[in-house]
Backbone of each chain as ProteinMPNN parsed JSONL, in Angstrom:
{"seq_chain_A": "XXXXXXXXXXXXXXXXXXXXXXXXXXXXXXXXXXXXXXXXXXXXXXXXXXXXXXXXXXXXXXXXXXXXXXXXXXXXXXXXXXXXXXXXXXXXXXXXXXXXXXXXXXXXXXX", "coords_chain_A": {"N_chain_A": [[80.221, 178.888, 120.884], [77.667, 178.508, 118.709], [76.483, 175.426, 117.503], [74.736, 173.605, 115.139], [73.025, 170.716, 114.275], [71.602, 168.475, 112.041], [69.71, 165.684, 111.713], [68.169, 162.929, 110.067], [70.747, 163.137, 107.4], [69.882, 162.507, 105.029], [66.805, 161.373, 103.731], [64.462, 159.033, 102.666], [61.162, 158.318, 101.729], [58.151, 156.564, 101.284], [55.148, 157.879, 99.558], [52.635, 159.427, 101.514], [53.556, 158.708, 104.009], [54.064, 159.665, 107.421], [56.523, 161.759, 108.794], [59.535, 162.692, 110.701], [61.786, 165.254, 111.161], [64.95, 166.028, 112.452], [66.545, 168.494, 114.583], [69.195, 169.709, 116.322], [70.805, 171.806, 118.612], [73.597, 173.561, 120.287], [73.818, 175.694, 121.995], [71.542, 176.991, 124.101], [70.641, 179.54, 124.358], [68.789, 180.979, 122.404], [67.016, 183.182, 120.199], [65.041, 182.637, 118.435], [63.82, 179.747, 116.48], [63.98, 178.675, 113.322], [62.491, 177.026, 110.523], [63.315, 176.038, 107.245], [62.654, 175.528, 103.88], [64.435, 174.255, 101.016], [64.548, 174.147, 97.559], [66.085, 172.283, 94.788], [68.576, 174.335, 93.409], [67.345, 176.757, 93.991], [66.148, 179.493, 96.04], [65.739, 179.93, 99.779], [62.769, 179.038, 101.456], [60.818, 180.226, 104.004], [59.278, 178.122, 106.424], [58.29, 177.589, 109.056], [58.363, 179.5, 112.094], [59.508, 179.569, 115.323], [59.33, 181.24, 118.334], [61.399, 181.822, 121.087], [60.041, 181.695, 123.429], [57.989, 180.015, 122.839], [56.491, 176.729, 122.272], [55.762, 175.23, 120.091], [54.739, 175.403, 116.665], [52.419, 175.404, 113.916], [51.568, 174.674, 110.615], [49.342, 173.913, 108.273], [50.136, 170.732, 107.117], [52.419, 170.681, 108.495], [54.233, 170.675, 111.467], [56.141, 172.132, 113.941], [58.262, 171.739, 116.64], [59.674, 172.987, 119.705], [62.25, 172.587, 122.091], [63.873, 174.094, 124.287], [65.608, 173.563, 126.504], [66.674, 171.175, 126.146], [67.92, 171.463, 123.825], [66.665, 170.992, 121.319], [64.844, 170.705, 118.261], [62.028, 169.673, 116.268], [60.734, 168.919, 113.113], [57.721, 168.046, 111.942], [56.11, 166.225, 109.409], [53.185, 165.484, 108.102], [51.406, 162.957, 106.324], [53.037, 162.7, 103.853], [53.978, 164.075, 100.638], [54.998, 163.864, 97.166], [55.667, 166.36, 96.275], [56.852, 167.421, 98.549], [59.371, 166.835, 98.617], [62.59, 167.997, 99.117], [65.217, 170.071, 100.4], [65.579, 170.445, 103.901], [66.061, 172.961, 106.123], [67.252, 173.93, 109.376], [67.434, 176.799, 111.437], [69.049, 178.35, 113.94], [68.67, 181.087, 115.864], [70.553, 183.509, 117.381], [71.525, 186.283, 119.474], [72.187, 189.657, 118.354], [72.014, 189.366, 115.598], [73.241, 186.921, 114.995], [73.254, 184.003, 113.354], [72.771, 180.573, 112.862], [72.854, 177.919, 110.633], [71.693, 174.606, 110.378], [73.074, 171.736, 108.455], [71.155, 170.579, 106.924], [68.477, 168.355, 105.887], [67.974, 166.187, 103.371], [65.141, 165.363, 101.852], [63.394, 162.868, 100.197], [60.417, 162.05, 98.627], [58.718, 159.383, 97.647], [56.619, 158.522, 94.905]], "CA_chain_A": [[79.913, 178.988, 119.534], [76.569, 177.721, 118.364], [76.567, 174.419, 116.532], [73.477, 173.065, 114.732], [73.083, 169.416, 113.724], [70.409, 167.942, 111.608], [69.656, 164.137, 111.508], [69.274, 162.364, 109.279], [71.249, 163.983, 106.41], [68.977, 162.259, 103.844], [65.701, 160.549, 104.123], [63.605, 158.723, 101.591], [60.017, 157.579, 102.347], [57.019, 156.581, 100.343], [54.159, 158.793, 99.696], [51.673, 159.195, 102.43], [54.068, 158.512, 105.39], [54.391, 160.674, 108.368], [57.937, 161.728, 109.103], [60.042, 163.659, 111.683], [63.205, 165.689, 110.952], [65.432, 166.573, 113.801], [67.573, 169.582, 114.633], [69.784, 169.969, 117.579], [71.571, 172.944, 118.919], [74.27, 173.338, 121.552], [73.65, 176.845, 122.922], [70.093, 177.144, 124.268], [70.21, 180.946, 124.378], [68.337, 181.383, 121.155], [65.83, 184.017, 120.089], [64.077, 181.783, 117.714], [64.343, 178.752, 115.659], [63.209, 178.718, 111.933], [62.629, 175.954, 109.616], [63.201, 176.501, 105.82], [62.754, 174.522, 102.769], [65.219, 174.73, 99.81], [64.505, 173.203, 96.367], [67.401, 172.428, 94.073], [68.885, 175.615, 92.573], [66.454, 177.842, 94.468], [66.384, 180.037, 97.545], [65.093, 179.315, 100.898], [61.443, 179.329, 101.898], [60.439, 179.995, 105.373], [58.148, 177.325, 106.796], [57.695, 177.858, 110.468], [59.291, 180.154, 112.994], [59.14, 179.324, 116.713], [60.045, 182.139, 119.115], [62.031, 181.077, 122.187], [59.002, 181.438, 124.434], [57.016, 179.08, 122.309], [56.901, 175.24, 122.223], [55.458, 174.657, 118.692], [53.973, 176.071, 115.537], [51.765, 174.528, 113.053], [51.099, 175.24, 109.416], [49.011, 172.923, 107.38], [50.673, 169.472, 107.418], [53.643, 170.731, 109.172], [54.202, 170.954, 112.903], [57.498, 172.323, 114.476], [58.386, 171.839, 118.144], [61.102, 173.469, 120.266], [62.566, 172.235, 123.455], [65.196, 174.873, 124.388], [66.319, 172.983, 127.533], [67.313, 170.07, 125.649], [68.5, 171.976, 122.55], [66.054, 170.213, 120.139], [63.636, 171.069, 117.501], [61.57, 168.647, 115.293], [59.795, 169.158, 112.121], [56.863, 166.798, 111.723], [55.461, 166.352, 108.218], [52.071, 164.601, 108.012], [50.923, 162.488, 105.005], [54.08, 163.276, 102.895], [53.687, 164.132, 99.234], [56.197, 164.001, 96.354], [55.948, 167.78, 96.299], [57.597, 167.682, 99.781], [60.824, 166.483, 98.353], [63.506, 169.252, 99.097], [66.109, 170.056, 101.52], [64.963, 171.167, 104.941], [67.21, 173.542, 107.034], [66.832, 174.626, 110.554], [68.293, 178.031, 111.812], [69.007, 178.731, 115.36], [69.121, 182.498, 115.819], [70.995, 184.079, 118.667], [71.352, 187.679, 119.557], [72.929, 190.528, 117.417], [71.944, 188.863, 114.311], [73.96, 185.682, 114.781], [72.392, 182.922, 112.672], [73.566, 179.293, 112.575], [72.146, 176.929, 109.99], [72.169, 173.2, 110.157], [73.568, 171.343, 107.117], [70.008, 170.158, 106.115], [68.072, 167.007, 105.624], [67.339, 166.107, 102.061], [64.019, 164.58, 101.843], [62.731, 162.407, 98.977], [59.171, 161.295, 98.863], [58.506, 158.535, 96.26], [55.116, 158.241, 94.573]], "C_chain_A": [[78.753, 178.04, 119.255], [76.867, 176.671, 117.38], [75.13, 173.782, 116.39], [73.646, 171.827, 113.916], [71.688, 168.966, 113.29], [70.603, 166.449, 111.217], [68.262, 163.831, 111.036], [69.747, 163.473, 108.19], [70.398, 163.757, 105.071], [67.894, 161.213, 104.374], [64.854, 160.292, 102.825], [62.439, 157.819, 102.12], [59.076, 157.546, 101.106], [55.988, 157.547, 100.579], [53.178, 158.44, 100.786], [52.095, 158.901, 103.945], [54.184, 159.727, 106.241], [55.817, 160.548, 108.71], [58.466, 162.875, 110.03], [61.499, 163.96, 111.181], [63.663, 166.318, 112.263], [66.485, 167.601, 113.671], [67.967, 169.759, 115.966], [70.745, 171.139, 117.694], [72.338, 172.899, 120.223], [74.122, 174.464, 122.4], [72.159, 177.136, 122.95], [69.622, 178.58, 124.314], [69.939, 181.451, 122.993], [67.099, 182.34, 121.187], [64.722, 183.309, 119.508], [64.677, 180.67, 117.027], [63.384, 178.681, 114.387], [63.519, 177.534, 111.169], [62.378, 176.436, 108.177], [63.189, 175.256, 105.009], [63.552, 175.15, 101.672], [65.065, 173.743, 98.699], [65.71, 173.334, 95.573], [67.514, 173.67, 93.236], [68.062, 176.78, 92.983], [66.972, 178.456, 95.826], [65.691, 179.366, 98.597], [63.725, 179.843, 101.168], [61.105, 179.135, 103.308], [59.165, 179.137, 105.591], [57.491, 177.632, 108.035], [58.839, 178.512, 111.28], [58.704, 179.995, 114.395], [60.015, 180.385, 117.518], [60.497, 181.314, 120.387], [61.097, 180.795, 123.278], [58.024, 180.461, 124.159], [57.419, 177.69, 122.29], [56.652, 174.62, 120.877], [54.667, 175.668, 117.94], [53.498, 175.167, 114.559], [51.392, 175.322, 111.748], [50.701, 174.156, 108.473], [49.35, 171.434, 107.873], [51.92, 169.474, 108.205], [53.528, 171.273, 110.554], [55.668, 171.038, 113.369], [57.35, 172.443, 115.944], [59.704, 172.341, 118.541], [61.17, 173.132, 121.718], [63.892, 172.981, 123.799], [66.139, 174.153, 125.47], [67.032, 171.926, 127.062], [68.11, 170.439, 124.305], [68.085, 171.186, 121.418], [64.926, 170.94, 119.522], [63.284, 169.924, 116.544], [60.621, 169.33, 114.368], [58.95, 167.984, 111.684], [56.012, 167.101, 110.462], [54.361, 165.186, 108.12], [51.761, 164.277, 106.569], [51.76, 163.108, 103.86], [53.561, 163.078, 101.476], [54.928, 164.24, 98.359], [56.653, 165.48, 96.261], [56.76, 168.268, 97.519], [58.959, 167.566, 99.66], [61.648, 167.86, 98.169], [64.485, 169.049, 100.218], [65.652, 170.942, 102.658], [65.993, 171.538, 105.708], [66.596, 174.123, 108.235], [67.791, 175.623, 110.935], [68.116, 178.346, 113.167], [69.503, 180.154, 115.424], [69.306, 183.007, 117.208], [70.841, 185.646, 118.592], [72.282, 188.402, 118.535], [73.129, 189.89, 116.094], [72.765, 187.636, 113.968], [73.011, 184.499, 114.394], [73.188, 181.794, 112.476], [72.595, 178.344, 111.899], [72.762, 175.544, 110.227], [72.563, 172.889, 108.742], [72.386, 170.743, 106.283], [69.71, 168.745, 106.231], [67.504, 167.017, 104.299], [66.302, 165.002, 101.951], [63.435, 164.09, 100.479], [61.476, 161.703, 99.297], [58.754, 160.711, 97.601], [56.961, 158.356, 96.072], [54.807, 156.871, 94.734]], "O_chain_A": [[78.866, 176.851, 119.552], [77.516, 177.009, 116.39], [74.453, 173.483, 117.374], [74.365, 171.866, 112.918], [70.724, 169.058, 114.051], [71.53, 166.07, 110.501], [67.287, 164.394, 111.532], [69.183, 164.566, 108.126], [70.247, 164.623, 104.209], [68.101, 160.391, 105.266], [64.589, 161.2, 102.037], [62.629, 156.804, 102.791], [59.172, 158.296, 100.134], [55.884, 158.056, 101.695], [52.896, 157.258, 100.985], [51.308, 158.849, 104.89], [54.409, 160.803, 105.687], [56.331, 159.447, 108.904], [57.839, 163.933, 110.092], [62.277, 163.067, 110.845], [62.943, 166.982, 113.009], [67.259, 167.577, 112.715], [67.086, 169.967, 116.8], [71.484, 171.355, 116.733], [71.864, 172.3, 121.189], [74.292, 174.261, 123.602], [71.577, 177.491, 121.925], [68.423, 178.86, 124.312], [70.709, 182.237, 122.441], [66.273, 182.279, 122.098], [63.591, 183.347, 119.995], [65.902, 180.572, 116.949], [62.158, 178.637, 114.495], [64.655, 177.06, 111.139], [61.4, 177.129, 107.9], [63.624, 174.166, 105.38], [63.435, 176.341, 101.382], [65.424, 172.579, 98.872], [66.363, 174.377, 95.625], [66.626, 173.994, 92.448], [68.111, 177.789, 92.28], [67.914, 178.059, 96.511], [65.088, 178.315, 98.38], [63.539, 181.058, 101.107], [61.094, 178.007, 103.8], [58.117, 179.411, 105.007], [56.292, 177.905, 108.097], [60.018, 178.169, 111.187], [57.522, 180.264, 114.61], [61.24, 180.413, 117.394], [59.973, 180.232, 120.651], [61.256, 179.816, 124.006], [57.268, 180.049, 125.038], [58.621, 177.42, 122.292], [57.251, 173.598, 120.54], [54.051, 176.599, 118.46], [54.151, 174.146, 114.342], [50.964, 176.475, 111.807], [51.571, 173.504, 107.895], [48.874, 171.001, 108.922], [52.448, 168.421, 108.559], [52.799, 172.235, 110.793], [56.391, 170.057, 113.193], [56.467, 173.13, 116.458], [60.714, 172.172, 117.856], [60.232, 173.377, 122.476], [64.959, 172.413, 123.564], [67.358, 174.172, 125.3], [68.116, 171.72, 127.608], [68.899, 169.627, 123.823], [68.898, 170.726, 120.617], [64.17, 171.674, 120.159], [64.194, 169.259, 116.051], [59.824, 170.185, 114.754], [59.463, 167.027, 111.105], [55.285, 168.094, 110.431], [54.732, 164.014, 108.066], [51.826, 165.138, 105.692], [51.277, 163.897, 103.047], [52.853, 162.126, 101.148], [55.923, 164.737, 98.887], [57.843, 165.785, 96.183], [57.286, 169.381, 97.518], [59.722, 168.104, 100.462], [61.422, 168.666, 97.267], [64.551, 168.006, 100.868], [65.356, 172.112, 102.418], [66.842, 170.711, 106.043], [65.537, 174.747, 108.164], [68.982, 175.353, 110.783], [66.98, 178.623, 113.553], [70.653, 180.416, 115.072], [68.426, 182.966, 118.067], [70.123, 186.188, 117.753], [73.104, 187.73, 117.912], [74.224, 189.862, 115.534], [72.972, 187.333, 112.793], [72.093, 184.138, 115.131], [74.286, 181.943, 111.939], [71.591, 177.977, 112.511], [73.969, 175.307, 110.275], [72.391, 173.747, 107.876], [72.56, 170.434, 105.104], [70.569, 167.959, 106.63], [66.588, 167.801, 104.052], [66.639, 163.819, 101.965], [63.015, 164.935, 99.688], [61.457, 160.829, 100.163], [58.472, 161.39, 96.614], [56.2, 158.083, 97.001], [53.666, 156.466, 94.515]]}, "seq_chain_B": "XXXXXXXXXXXXXXXXXXXXXXXXXXXXXXXXXXXXXXXXXXXXXXXXXXXXXXXXXXXXXXXXXXXXXXXXXXXXXXXXXXXXXXXXXXXXXXXXXXXXXXXXXXXXXXXX", "coords_chain_B": {"N_chain_B": [[54.911, 191.077, 93.118], [58.324, 190.876, 93.907], [59.654, 190.116, 97.05], [62.244, 190.063, 98.195], [64.798, 190.843, 96.334], [67.536, 189.925, 94.187], [70.236, 190.839, 92.212], [72.957, 190.153, 89.965], [71.311, 187.161, 88.802], [72.985, 185.039, 88.014], [76.472, 184.949, 87.83], [79.462, 184.948, 86.143], [82.876, 185.098, 86.387], [86.258, 186.194, 85.92], [89.261, 185.324, 87.835], [90.612, 187.685, 90.047], [89.049, 189.775, 89.183], [86.783, 192.566, 90.082], [83.554, 192.541, 91.558], [80.032, 193.198, 91.919], [77.173, 192.512, 93.874], [73.663, 193.108, 93.885], [71.065, 193.817, 96.163], [67.736, 194.184, 97.11], [64.984, 194.954, 99.196], [61.46, 195.083, 99.522], [59.821, 194.951, 101.874], [59.761, 196.523, 103.939], [61.475, 195.928, 105.985], [63.797, 196.128, 108.834], [66.293, 194.919, 108.95], [68.896, 193.499, 107.275], [70.625, 190.848, 105.509], [73.592, 189.088, 104.427], [74.26, 185.978, 103.056], [76.359, 183.053, 102.513], [76.443, 180.157, 100.525], [78.107, 177.328, 100.163], [79.609, 174.766, 97.955], [79.018, 172.495, 99.241], [76.663, 172.887, 100.274], [76.581, 174.169, 102.77], [75.329, 176.754, 104.726], [76.262, 179.889, 105.611], [76.39, 182.79, 107.597], [77.339, 186.116, 106.599], [77.222, 188.871, 106.642], [75.368, 191.272, 108.542], [72.988, 193.988, 108.424], [71.537, 196.562, 110.181], [69.113, 198.918, 109.947], [70.984, 200.415, 108.263], [73.376, 200.201, 109.605], [76.191, 198.237, 110.309], [75.883, 195.328, 112.004], [76.88, 192.879, 112.537], [79.713, 191.033, 111.663], [80.909, 188.522, 110.403], [83.74, 186.193, 110.149], [84.81, 186.954, 107.561], [86.71, 187.432, 104.521], [88.464, 190.667, 104.128], [88.19, 191.514, 101.556], [85.509, 191.416, 100.838], [82.944, 193.504, 100.926], [80.216, 195.108, 102.386], [77.63, 197.197, 101.479], [75.296, 199.607, 102.275], [73.103, 201.714, 101.141], [70.59, 202.631, 101.906], [67.916, 201.517, 104.057], [66.534, 199.643, 102.657], [68.225, 198.49, 100.884], [70.931, 196.408, 100.305], [74.033, 195.969, 99.322], [76.709, 193.921, 97.996], [79.958, 194.024, 97.642], [82.828, 192.697, 95.976], [86.284, 192.292, 96.023], [89.066, 191.568, 94.009], [88.512, 188.857, 93.19], [88.573, 185.306, 94.008], [89.014, 181.711, 93.285], [87.959, 180.364, 95.322], [85.783, 181.735, 96.099], [83.56, 181.065, 94.716], [80.316, 180.258, 94.781], [76.939, 180.299, 96.047], [75.253, 183.174, 96.854], [73.302, 184.468, 99.091], [70.837, 186.964, 99.841], [68.941, 188.326, 102.533], [66.27, 189.426, 104.587], [64.742, 190.851, 107.467], [62.15, 191.706, 109.893], [63.187, 192.684, 112.344], [66.139, 192.179, 114.338], [66.826, 188.804, 113.967], [64.059, 187.859, 113.759], [62.592, 186.153, 112.015], [63.329, 185.331, 108.688], [63.183, 186.521, 105.267], [64.12, 185.302, 102.367], [66.143, 186.007, 99.432], [66.438, 184.903, 95.974], [68.846, 184.07, 95.384], [72.315, 184.521, 94.248], [74.263, 182.954, 91.933], [77.504, 182.641, 91.92], [80.356, 182.219, 89.915], [83.685, 181.724, 89.746], [86.255, 181.9, 87.516]], "CA_chain_B": [[56.151, 191.745, 93.497], [59.375, 190.116, 94.634], [59.907, 190.765, 98.265], [63.735, 190.253, 98.232], [65.343, 190.677, 94.875], [68.917, 189.924, 94.07], [70.734, 190.815, 90.875], [72.339, 189.268, 88.969], [70.991, 185.826, 89.183], [74.142, 184.312, 87.635], [77.59, 185.858, 87.495], [80.621, 184.329, 85.887], [83.878, 186.147, 86.076], [87.591, 185.75, 86.046], [90.036, 185.631, 89.004], [91.154, 188.975, 90.106], [88.102, 190.831, 88.945], [85.951, 193.142, 91.162], [82.189, 192.552, 91.191], [79.09, 193.58, 92.995], [75.782, 191.865, 93.8], [72.724, 193.929, 94.548], [69.896, 193.253, 96.856], [66.702, 195.117, 97.564], [63.795, 194.489, 99.77], [60.251, 195.993, 99.665], [59.045, 194.568, 102.935], [59.903, 197.491, 105.02], [62.243, 195.324, 107.11], [64.889, 196.867, 109.331], [67.517, 194.181, 109.017], [69.238, 192.762, 105.87], [71.701, 189.891, 105.686], [74.249, 188.281, 103.351], [74.79, 184.582, 103.448], [77.128, 182.318, 101.601], [76.233, 178.753, 100.54], [79.115, 176.765, 99.323], [79.23, 173.613, 97.122], [78.619, 171.444, 100.117], [75.403, 173.38, 100.704], [76.663, 174.824, 104.075], [74.917, 178.186, 104.759], [76.897, 180.724, 106.61], [76.079, 184.213, 107.544], [78.418, 186.889, 106.39], [77.021, 190.213, 107.164], [74.016, 191.705, 108.943], [72.897, 195.36, 108.615], [70.281, 197.025, 110.943], [68.989, 200.349, 109.712], [72.159, 200.919, 107.614], [74.539, 199.978, 110.49], [76.691, 196.981, 110.33], [75.814, 194.826, 113.336], [77.649, 191.632, 112.698], [80.593, 190.8, 110.54], [81.549, 187.16, 110.582], [85.121, 186.263, 109.711], [85.051, 186.913, 106.055], [88.004, 188.342, 104.087], [88.109, 192.068, 103.842], [87.955, 191.599, 100.157], [84.124, 191.541, 100.797], [82.541, 194.765, 101.624], [78.827, 195.385, 102.203], [77.241, 198.677, 101.381], [73.886, 199.767, 102.43], [72.713, 203.115, 100.882], [69.423, 202.887, 102.729], [67.561, 200.32, 104.74], [65.929, 198.642, 101.646], [69.212, 197.995, 99.941], [72.259, 195.961, 100.94], [74.864, 195.476, 98.199], [77.903, 193.181, 98.298], [81.136, 194.252, 96.673], [83.914, 191.684, 96.302], [87.397, 192.675, 95.196], [90.117, 190.482, 93.596], [87.842, 187.375, 93.24], [89.374, 184.098, 94.008], [88.246, 180.668, 92.934], [87.149, 179.851, 96.417], [84.618, 182.718, 96.284], [82.609, 180.489, 93.883], [79.35, 180.0, 95.699], [75.695, 180.955, 95.907], [75.144, 184.19, 97.689], [71.752, 184.773, 99.46], [70.331, 188.127, 100.59], [67.76, 188.156, 103.284], [65.736, 190.538, 105.39], [63.782, 190.412, 108.661], [61.575, 192.943, 110.444], [64.239, 193.128, 113.267], [67.107, 190.996, 114.505], [66.377, 187.372, 114.285], [62.606, 187.734, 113.797], [62.047, 185.459, 110.845], [63.906, 185.835, 107.461], [62.715, 186.204, 103.913], [65.315, 185.135, 101.501], [66.083, 186.236, 97.946], [66.528, 183.587, 95.237], [70.334, 183.822, 95.351], [73.169, 184.782, 93.076], [75.361, 181.946, 91.804], [78.829, 183.254, 91.461], [81.385, 181.266, 89.486], [85.045, 182.443, 89.459], [87.089, 180.904, 86.586]], "C_chain_B": [[57.13, 190.88, 94.352], [59.697, 190.731, 95.87], [61.311, 191.078, 98.43], [64.194, 189.893, 97.01], [66.781, 190.797, 94.891], [69.286, 190.068, 92.521], [72.305, 190.897, 90.945], [72.058, 187.961, 89.56], [72.285, 184.841, 89.095], [75.347, 185.301, 87.358], [78.845, 184.884, 87.316], [81.77, 185.211, 85.566], [85.26, 185.514, 86.399], [88.226, 186.011, 87.398], [90.525, 186.908, 88.923], [90.274, 190.144, 89.807], [87.33, 191.4, 90.188], [84.462, 193.089, 90.772], [81.35, 192.872, 92.341], [77.832, 192.801, 92.76], [74.905, 192.82, 94.476], [71.605, 193.245, 95.263], [68.984, 194.439, 97.28], [65.515, 194.4, 98.117], [62.691, 195.474, 99.912], [59.24, 195.6, 100.717], [59.068, 195.592, 103.993], [60.76, 197.004, 106.171], [63.38, 196.184, 107.447], [66.307, 196.26, 109.155], [67.671, 193.432, 107.779], [70.497, 191.93, 106.068], [72.304, 189.411, 104.3], [74.612, 186.937, 103.898], [75.489, 183.998, 102.226], [76.714, 180.758, 101.605], [77.216, 178.185, 99.592], [78.703, 175.457, 98.601], [78.684, 172.541, 97.942], [77.246, 171.832, 100.655], [75.373, 173.966, 102.161], [76.288, 176.361, 103.871], [75.529, 179.0, 105.78], [76.598, 182.12, 106.425], [77.356, 184.996, 107.409], [78.306, 188.249, 107.025], [75.534, 190.415, 107.622], [73.99, 193.301, 108.96], [71.502, 195.688, 109.235], [70.202, 198.605, 110.744], [70.309, 201.0, 109.215], [73.417, 200.768, 108.425], [74.867, 198.524, 110.468], [76.55, 196.428, 111.802], [76.399, 193.486, 113.597], [78.584, 191.454, 111.422], [81.351, 189.587, 110.799], [82.947, 187.191, 109.894], [85.231, 185.957, 108.29], [86.202, 187.761, 105.633], [87.531, 189.693, 103.885], [87.98, 192.489, 102.415], [86.235, 191.86, 99.883], [83.692, 192.694, 101.477], [81.066, 195.088, 101.303], [78.585, 196.777, 102.201], [75.82, 198.68, 101.405], [73.474, 201.197, 102.26], [71.504, 203.541, 101.748], [68.959, 201.485, 103.206], [66.863, 199.255, 103.851], [66.914, 198.038, 100.752], [70.336, 197.519, 100.673], [73.034, 195.342, 99.739], [76.103, 194.775, 98.724], [78.828, 193.296, 97.296], [82.158, 193.327, 96.956], [85.126, 192.042, 95.382], [88.453, 191.478, 95.032], [89.536, 189.113, 93.862], [88.743, 186.191, 93.174], [88.484, 182.905, 93.736], [87.422, 180.172, 94.023], [85.964, 180.702, 96.79], [83.45, 182.032, 95.562], [81.569, 179.901, 94.883], [77.979, 180.628, 95.283], [75.594, 182.03, 97.041], [73.7, 184.628, 97.885], [71.676, 186.092, 100.251], [69.019, 187.749, 101.362], [67.395, 189.345, 104.001], [64.85, 190.057, 106.503], [63.253, 191.731, 109.291], [62.503, 193.604, 111.566], [65.092, 191.897, 113.411], [66.441, 189.738, 114.724], [64.884, 187.154, 114.382], [62.167, 187.224, 112.364], [62.588, 186.112, 109.563], [63.001, 185.585, 106.242], [63.967, 186.309, 103.126], [65.114, 185.445, 100.039], [66.435, 184.861, 97.297], [67.949, 183.229, 95.007], [70.95, 184.309, 94.006], [74.238, 183.791, 92.982], [76.487, 182.558, 91.06], [79.87, 182.145, 91.121], [82.626, 182.059, 89.048], [85.816, 181.37, 88.699], [88.534, 181.461, 86.466]], "O_chain_B": [[56.76, 190.27, 95.355], [60.036, 191.914, 95.822], [61.648, 192.213, 98.768], [64.043, 188.748, 96.585], [67.295, 191.699, 95.552], [68.649, 189.438, 91.677], [72.883, 191.566, 91.802], [72.49, 187.649, 90.67], [72.551, 184.01, 89.964], [75.178, 186.341, 86.722], [79.198, 184.132, 88.224], [81.718, 185.991, 84.615], [85.372, 184.473, 87.045], [87.737, 186.902, 88.092], [90.88, 187.335, 87.824], [90.598, 191.299, 90.081], [87.261, 190.736, 91.222], [84.135, 193.579, 89.69], [81.751, 192.854, 93.505], [77.467, 192.471, 91.632], [75.267, 193.342, 95.53], [71.264, 192.115, 94.913], [69.432, 195.495, 97.727], [65.082, 193.374, 97.591], [62.917, 196.594, 100.37], [58.037, 195.823, 100.581], [58.319, 195.434, 104.957], [60.765, 197.621, 107.237], [63.924, 196.891, 106.599], [67.326, 196.948, 109.2], [66.742, 192.805, 107.27], [71.38, 192.372, 106.803], [71.651, 189.353, 103.259], [75.162, 186.771, 104.986], [75.244, 184.39, 101.085], [76.67, 180.168, 102.684], [77.209, 178.477, 98.396], [77.529, 175.092, 98.651], [77.936, 171.707, 97.432], [76.715, 171.085, 101.477], [74.3, 174.222, 102.708], [76.825, 177.078, 103.027], [75.23, 178.704, 106.937], [76.539, 182.635, 105.309], [78.367, 184.632, 108.008], [79.144, 188.698, 107.806], [74.614, 189.776, 107.111], [74.934, 193.886, 109.491], [70.471, 195.145, 108.838], [70.998, 199.404, 111.235], [70.691, 202.051, 109.728], [74.475, 201.187, 107.957], [73.992, 197.666, 110.587], [77.072, 197.047, 112.729], [76.42, 193.003, 114.73], [78.183, 191.724, 110.29], [82.417, 189.661, 111.41], [83.259, 188.122, 109.151], [85.668, 184.891, 107.858], [86.606, 188.696, 106.325], [86.378, 189.924, 103.524], [87.703, 193.646, 102.097], [85.802, 192.414, 98.872], [84.079, 192.873, 102.632], [80.7, 195.31, 100.148], [79.285, 197.529, 102.878], [75.148, 197.919, 100.709], [73.501, 201.902, 103.269], [71.435, 204.667, 102.241], [69.511, 200.452, 102.827], [66.647, 198.12, 104.275], [66.579, 197.18, 99.936], [70.729, 198.164, 101.645], [72.66, 194.282, 99.239], [76.503, 195.047, 99.856], [78.649, 192.788, 96.188], [82.425, 193.107, 98.137], [85.005, 192.087, 94.158], [88.597, 190.588, 95.87], [90.044, 188.337, 94.671], [89.617, 186.127, 92.309], [87.274, 183.025, 93.928], [86.338, 179.628, 93.808], [85.228, 180.381, 97.724], [82.327, 182.459, 95.83], [81.948, 179.113, 95.749], [77.893, 181.376, 94.308], [75.886, 181.663, 98.179], [73.012, 185.081, 96.97], [72.4, 186.273, 101.23], [68.17, 186.99, 100.895], [68.196, 190.279, 104.034], [64.284, 188.965, 106.45], [63.918, 192.762, 109.188], [62.585, 194.824, 111.707], [64.899, 190.836, 112.818], [65.57, 189.609, 115.585], [64.491, 186.241, 115.109], [61.426, 187.909, 111.659], [62.356, 187.301, 109.341], [62.212, 184.642, 106.177], [64.744, 187.259, 103.216], [64.054, 185.183, 99.473], [66.68, 183.858, 97.966], [68.234, 182.158, 94.471], [70.338, 184.468, 92.95], [75.093, 183.744, 93.867], [76.465, 182.911, 89.881], [80.19, 181.284, 91.94], [82.605, 182.899, 88.149], [86.0, 180.222, 89.103], [89.372, 180.861, 85.794]]}, "name": "protein", "num_of_chains": 2, "seq": "XXXXXXXXXXXXXXXXXXXXXXXXXXXXXXXXXXXXXXXXXXXXXXXXXXXXXXXXXXXXXXXXXXXXXXXXXXXXXXXXXXXXXXXXXXXXXXXXXXXXXXXXXXXXXXXXXXXXXXXXXXXXXXXXXXXXXXXXXXXXXXXXXXXXXXXXXXXXXXXXXXXXXXXXXXXXXXXXXXXXXXXXXXXXXXXXXXXXXXXXXXXXXXXXXXXXXXXXXXXXXXX"}
């Protein structure tokens, strides 16, 4: 059974800092790993999707890496802004539609 | 145009009632999903439908029954609602199995 862990559970940083969110998974047989953002009371917004054959994806100030062999993914946020404050979720997708989310990292960026 | 739309956005109902949540996607995706997010914010997959066929059914009570009249719609019907069913239910879709999800904005269900 796939287990996904995100560390830390909460993170508070001053504006402008670079930061890394961590996601680890126990079963390396994944199809892809996806990072989402969830704002309070809102749905999930997809940030980056890394296919199992890929090592990283970049979008603007965000960079996500994937190391299947070690069961890890990281989300790097450069030059953080208060608008980045949200909960960040990673999802490890296996076959037959099996999707396992981590419990999320709640990020607060202070002005 | 909303890509994945759910109705209603909020639903408050009494224990024992039967209710339905509707989901529609206009992305042309083949696969649709229902997720449950409880008060602790844990997000769990409940069902997945691929071209109107159920391809996964996690261990949810059989009071929950998904219905897919066509590949653009996946509705969730819940019988005999219980207090523990209170949660936010998210619909999502993807072009095919596990190829990037687009989520709806959620339906907050409160059972009183």
